[in-house]
C-alpha positions, -999 to 999 in steps of 0.1 A, spaced: 659 -418 427 693 -413 408 678 -390 383 674 -363 412 709 -364 420 721 -343 391 701 -314 399 710 -310 431 745 -292 442 770 -317 456 769 -294 488 732 -301 494 738 -340 483 767 -341 508 750 -326 535 722 -351 527 743 -382 528 762 -368 558 730 -371 580 718 -402 565 753 -417 575 749 -404 608 713 -419 612 724 -450 604 754 -451 627 733 -441 654 708 -470 645 736 -494 643 750 -481 681 715 -491 691 713 -524 677 749 -530 693 740 -521 725 709 -548 720 729 -572 713 753 -566 742 721 -569 762 713 -600 746 747 -621 747 748 -607 788 717 -624 789 724 -658 771 757 -660 794 742 -655 827 712 -682 815 739 -708 808 763 -697 832 792 -699 809 811 -666 800 841 -676 779 835 -682 741 864 -710 739 843 -734 765 823 -763 746 793 -752 766 792 -717 754 756 -706 739 756 -709 699 731 -680 700 756 -660 724 784 -669 697 764 -658 672 754 -625 686 792 -616 691 797 -623 652 767 -601 646 778 -571 670 814 -580 657 800 -573 621 778 -541 630 811 -529 650 831 -530 614 801 -516 592 802 -487 620 837 -484 618 839 -481 576 804 -457 576 825 -434 606 856 -435 578 830 -422 549 816 -396 570 855 -384 577 861 -383 536 828 -365 532 834 -336 561 871 -335 544 856 -333 507 834 -305 520 858 -285 538 883 -285 511 862 -277 483 863 -239 472 833 -222 476 812 -219 445 832 -250 427 809 -282 421 827 -312 420 828 -334 395 
């Protein structure tokens, strides 16, 4: 659908991108919350909470890595949102960015 983008104003496409990013961030926050519960459940099941312990569950370790990656993605998306919001507020009315 790239061909449709050129018919939109930058304000409309920017607002749409902000809404999509906001929705994605909310979804990722929910996924992180689910991973938190899964990590807690796995640690409780094995009775080992220290990731450095040799008996620490592999599943919990992989959940921790996944959670870290999701949080990094959320951070990147939040930075993108800030850039878009700044671009929208600093652009003079009636002009179209290239």
